[in-house]
C-alpha positions, 0 to 999 in steps of 0.5 A: 148171138146171145139173146136175153128176154129180162121182164121186170115189175114195174121201170128202170130209169136209164141209167138201171139198164145201162148197169144190167145191160153191162152186167149181163154182157160181162157175164156172157164173155166171161163165162162163154167167151160171147162177144159182148158186141154180139149179146141182145138183151131186150127189157120187158117193163111190166107195169105192176098192176099187171103183176101178180104174185098168187092172189095179190097184184104187186100195186 
């Protein structure tokens, strides 16, 4: 059972999340032979006001 935890800055649309889930599960199936229905993905959307690179926040 693969488990993927993905953090992104900002928000993604439902369509973008669907595409991310499909591509991650496709990759794990193709590379490792893991069944797509066994792959878990959690997308953590972090507000850009809470995400910094160096001294500067992204928002």
